[in-house]
Every structure is written in C-alpha cells, then in structure tokens.
C-alpha positions in Angstrom: 23.5 -6.1 -18.1 24.6 -7.5 -21.4 22.2 -7.3 -24.4 21.1 -9.9 -26.6 20.2 -9.8 -29.9 16.4 -11.5 -30.4 14.8 -12.2 -33.7 11.1 -12.2 -34.0 8.6 -11.8 -36.6 5.3 -9.1 -35.3 2.3 -9.1 -37.8 4.4 -10.4 -40.6 7.2 -8.0 -40.2 10.8 -9.3 -39.1 12.4 -7.7 -36.3 16.2 -8.4 -34.9 16.7 -6.2 -31.7 19.2 -6.3 -28.9 17.7 -6.5 -25.6 18.6 -6.7 -22.0 17.8 -10.1 -20.3 15.0 -8.9 -18.1 13.0 -7.4 -21.3 9.6 -8.3 -21.3 8.1 -9.0 -24.4 5.5 -6.2 -23.6 8.1 -3.4 -23.7 10.0 -5.0 -26.9 7.0 -4.7 -28.5 6.0 -1.2 -27.2 9.4 -0.2 -28.1 9.2 -1.3 -31.7 5.7 0.7 -31.8 3.3 -1.7 -31.4 1.1 0.4 -29.0 -1.9 -1.7 -29.5 -0.5 -4.0 -27.0 -1.2 -2.1 -24.1 0.9 -1.8 -20.8 -2.1 -2.3 -17.9 -0.7 -3.8 -15.1 2.6 -5.6 -15.9 1.8 -8.5 -13.6 -0.4 -10.8 -15.9 -3.6 -9.4 -14.2 -5.4 -7.4 -16.8 -5.3 -8.9 -20.1 -4.4 -5.5 -22.0 -1.3 -6.8 -23.1 -2.3 -10.0 -25.0 -1.1 -11.2 -28.2 -0.3 -14.5 -29.9 2.9 -16.1 -29.6 3.5 -19.0 -31.9 -0.5 -19.2 -31.9 -1.2 -19.1 -28.4 -2.7 -16.5 -26.5 -0.3 -15.0 -23.8 -0.1 -12.0 -21.6 3.1 -10.4 -23.1 4.2 -8.7 -19.6 4.8 -12.3 -18.5 7.1 -13.4 -21.2 10.5 -12.5 -21.4 11.5 -11.0 -25.1 14.3 -13.4 -25.1 11.7 -16.2 -25.0 10.1 -15.0 -28.0 13.5 -15.4 -30.1 12.3 -17.0 -33.6 8.7 -16.8 -32.5 5.7 -15.3 -34.8 4.0 -12.9 -32.9 0.3 -11.4 -33.8 -1.1 -8.3 -32.1 -4.5 -7.1 -32.6 -3.5 -5.0 -35.2 -2.3 -7.7 -36.9 -5.6 -9.6 -37.1 -7.2 -6.9 -39.3 -7.4 -3.2 -40.2 -9.4 -0.1 -40.4 -10.3 -0.7 -43.8 -10.4 -4.8 -43.7 -11.4 -5.4 -40.0 -11.2 -9.1 -38.7 -15.1 -10.2 -38.0 -14.2 -10.0 -34.3 -13.1 -6.4 -34.4 -16.0 -5.6 -36.3 -18.3 -7.5 -34.1 -16.9 -5.4 -31.0 -17.7 -2.2 -32.6 -20.9 -3.1 -33.8 -21.9 -4.4 -30.5 -20.6 -1.4 -28.7 -18.2 -3.3 -26.8 -15.6 -0.3 -27.2 -15.6 2.5 -24.7 -12.2 4.0 -24.1 -10.6 1.1 -26.2 -8.0 0.2 -23.7 -8.9 -3.0 -23.0 -10.2 -4.0 -26.6 -7.0 -5.0 -28.3 -6.7 -7.9 -25.5 -10.2 -8.8 -25.4 -10.1 -9.4 -29.2 -6.9 -11.7 -28.8 -8.6 -13.7 -25.9 -12.1 -13.7 -27.7 -9.9 -14.9 -30.9 -8.2 -17.8 -29.2 -11.6 -18.9 -27.7 -13.2 -19.2 -31.1 -10.2 -20.7 -32.4 -10.9 -23.4 -29.8 -14.7 -23.4 -29.4 -16.7 -21.9 -32.1 -20.0 -21.7 -30.3 -19.2 -21.0 -26.9 -22.0 -20.4 -24.2 -22.1 -17.4 -22.1 -20.5 -19.0 -19.3 -17.5 -20.0 -21.6 -17.5 -16.9 -23.1 -17.1 -15.1 -19.3 -14.4 -17.8 -18.4 -12.4 -17.2 -21.2 -12.4 -13.3 -20.7 -12.1 -13.8 -17.0 -8.2 -12.9 -17.3 -9.2 -9.3 -19.3 -10.1 -6.4 -17.4 -12.6 -3.6 -18.5 -13.4 -0.4 -16.4 -16.0 0.9 -18.9 -18.4 -1.4 -20.5 -19.9 -3.8 -17.6 -19.1 -6.7 -19.9 -22.4 -7.2 -21.2 -21.5 -5.7 -24.5 -18.4 -7.6 -24.7 -20.0 -10.9 -24.2 -22.8 -9.8 -26.9 -19.7 -9.1 -29.2 -18.1 -12.4 -28.7 -21.5 -14.1 -29.5 -21.9 -11.8 -32.5 -18.5 -12.7 -33.6 -18.8 -16.2 -33.0 -22.1 -16.2 -34.9 -20.9 -14.3 -37.8 -17.7 -16.5 -37.9 -19.8 -19.9 -37.8 -21.9 -18.5 -40.6 -18.7 -17.4 -42.7 -17.5 -21.0 -42.2 -20.8 -22.6 -43.2 -21.1 -20.1 -46.2 -24.3 -18.4 -44.7 -24.7 -15.0 -43.6 -26.3 -14.6 -39.9 -30.0 -13.8 -40.4 -29.8 -10.4 -38.4 -26.7 -8.8 -37.1 -28.9 -5.7 -36.1 -30.8 -7.8 -33.8 -28.0 -9.0 -32.0 -26.0 -6.1 -31.7 -25.9 -4.1 -28.3 -27.6 -5.9 -25.9 -27.1 -8.8 -23.5 -26.2 -11.8 -24.8 -28.7 -14.5 -24.7 
C-alpha cells in the first residue's frame, strides 16, 4: 500500500508522518511515542486508547490516522504533568482509582469529556459515561468516586471556592 503524508498536532506538538492507508490513529500515536495511549483491544471495546480528536473523545483504535490529517489531538499526558496534574488526574490519584494504571488514561479522557458537558453528573451518569472503559483492577467504585471528586473540585474552581473536605471524599463509594 502506498503511504500518504499525514499532519496533526498532538499535545501541542506538530507531527508530519508517512502512513499506510490502514494505519489506525492508535498505532500512529504509539509509534510516535505516545505510550499513554494504551493498546487494549483494537476493536473499540475497552476505551484504553481514548484521546481527544478536535475536542471530541474517541477511541483511537477506531479512527484511521489519515482521518486525523490536520487535527488537534490531546492525550491524557497532554492534560497535565506529574508536577502540574489536571484536577481529574489528581482526583484519580487521591481517590485510589489507579491500580495497574492501564485503563487510567482512557478513564481520564472519558471523565473530562463527561465533565466538560455535565459538570455535576449523577452516579448513573458517571457510570454511563464510563461504560465504554474497562478496568480489571478496581471494581469501579473508586473510579466513580474519583469522577465525583474531580467534579466537586472543578465546580469549586469554577465558582472560586475550594471544596470543604477533600479527604472525606477520597477513597470511598460515591454518594
């Protein structure tokens, strides 16, 4: 198959690569060194490869890289750093929602997509939003708590108020 040059921006960094027409965005991103985009199932079932493509959360295994030509892509690593984590990433750590860490990048992307459109979701809405993300370690209780904690923190930031007691919210089932 003849390759085609594709250009896209990932986490603010421009890339121009020659790719075969059947190369998925997942493969292209991993080949470029974006290891936070996990290769879980390659059939769109696990959510481990979720990224933002032009602001919309997608499973990168279901998108051909050529469809991303000219696009802006943000991975979990593009949301925050170890020194300056995004509030969602911080909430996942604080709530103990990270076990092996394999599913975490996709969970964070799905959580951000949810909280961008609904800053105060119910537990059912959280579970629905995460239904495309599979975790084999935590049992989801801590993940739901992490999303609730992130929502509370982000809502507090938007209102200029800090949450009353983050310690009480960390680690347990969501209310």
